[in-house]
N, C-alpha and C positions, 0 to 999 in steps of 0.2 A: 503493499499499501504505500503510496505519496504522501508525503509529510508535506504540508502547507506552512510557510510563514505568516502570522496572523498579528506581527507586532504593529502593524499599520492602520490597522482597523477599530473603528470606534464601536462597533458590536459585533457578535457573531450571531448568524440567524441560522437556523436549522427549519425548514417547509415540510412536514408529512403532507403531500398533496392527493386529493381525492377530485373525484368528477363533481361536487357541490359545494364544499369548502375545503381549506387548507388549514391544519395544525399549526402553529407555529412558535417557536420556544427564541427567544431572542435574550440574548446575555449582553450588558452593558457591561465593556470593559473597564471603563472609568470607575463605576461605581461595584462593579463585581456583582451585580443584582440580575437576577432571572426574571421574565417577564411572559407567561404563556397567553398566547391569544388565539381566535380562530376569525377567519376573513372568508366572505363568499369566494367562489372561484370565478365571478365574474368580472370582468376586463375593469369595470369602473370600481369595484371594492380593491382589486389588487394595485390599481392607479391611486386610489385613495392612500391605502395602507404604505404605500412607497414613498409619496409626499408625505405622510406623516414622518417617517423616519430620517428623510430629510430635513425635517424641521427638529426634529429630537435630536440629531445630532449634529446640527448647525452645517449640513454639507458634507461632514467628515465620511469618508469610505466606511462602507459595512461591508462584511463577508456575508453569503447566501449559499447555503448547501441545501440540495435538493434530490431525489432521486430520478430526477428526469435531466435528460440530454436536450429536449424541444418539447414544445408544445404551447399553448398559450399563455401558462406561466412564465417559461423562461423569457418567451416572447415579449410579454408586457414588462418583466423587470431589465429586459435588454435596451429597453429607451431610457433608464436611468445611469449615465456615468459615470456614478460613485458608489456603485454597487458590484462585487465581484463574484461572479458565481463560480464555486468551484464544482469541479467535475462529480458525474454522479458517485453518490454516498450509498448506494443500497446495491 
């Protein structure tokens, strides 16, 4: 398994993808706190969530891990420059 350097990221985010909803685990690297959330799989929900991340972390980069390589979720996240999607995790 390839190891990734995550030192430059404001948050580490794991997404458990599903057809109707996405379960999210977010770790704030500054405070080392965990936040769990669920969002709809609708593109507008993904966009709103991504914009919230941008505000929460003042535009700093965040790392996103997901078991997908492509699809609506990956496409929606690819529009945001400060998010790095790591390779497939599952």
